[in-house]
N, C-alpha and C positions, 0 to 999 in steps of 0.2 A: 800165599796169593798176594799179590798189593794192592789193596784197599785203594793206593794214592790214582784219582780221574787225568795227571799228566804223565803220560807215558812216557818214558825214554827212549826215545828213538834211535839215539849214536850213529855213527855215520853209516851211510848207505851205500849201495855199491849201486852205480853208476851204467844203464844200456841203450841203446837205441834202440828206439822200436825200428824193424826194418820190413817193407815193407816190400813184396813183389812189384815189380818194375808197372806189369799188368793191371793192377789192384791200382796203383800208384795216379797212373792214367786215367784210372775210370771214376777214383776221390776225385781226381784236379777237376774231369769234365763236372761230374756230379756239383763240387763248388762255385764252380767259375758260371757255368749255364745262367741263365736271368732266371728263367721261367722253370728253378728250380723253387719249392717250398724252405720250410725251414725245416719241416717236423721231416723231410725225404733226403738233408742235409746232416742231416743229427742222425740218422740210419744210418746214413753210406758210414758217417765217420765209426759207430758203435760199430759195425759189421767189420770193418777195417786195418781198423786203428784201436778195436778194444774200449776206448771210452771217448773221454775230453781232457784236454789240460786245464789241472788242480785250478787253477785264476782267473784260468782269460773263459775258458772253454773253446776253446780252437782246438782242430788236432794236432795229437800232443806227436810228439819228434822224442822221447826222452822221457824213460822209463826210473825209476828212485824206487829199491829198494831197502828195506829196511827190514832188518830180522831183530824180532821180538823173542824173546821168551817163548809162547810153544806156537807162535804163528809168525811169516812174515808179512807185513805192509806194505802196497802196493799204491807210488804213485806216478802221474800220471804229469808229464811236463812239455809243453811247447819250448823250444828255444827261448824266445824273450821271456820266458817267466822260468826259465832254469836258472839264469844266473842270478835271480831276486832270492835264491831258497840254499843257492850251493856255500 
C-alpha cells in the first residue's frame, strides 16, 4: 500500500451530467424562485444533480472520474470551473 499522502489521480474520464427535462425544469424553478431558501436550493441540487461543483458549489454539469488502485474518485464541476481543471 502506498503511504504517500499525495494521491496520483492520472487522467480522468469526463462525462456530462444528464438530467431528464422534467427534473431540469424543476431544478430551474427552485433555483430561480425568489422565495426559495438557501437550504431548499441545496436540497434540490443534491437530489437532482447529486451534489455541488467542487470549486464554486454551483450545480455541476460534468463528472470527472479518476481510476485509482482500488477505487474510483468522482468529482463534479460546473461548466465554468471544469476549464480550470482540464
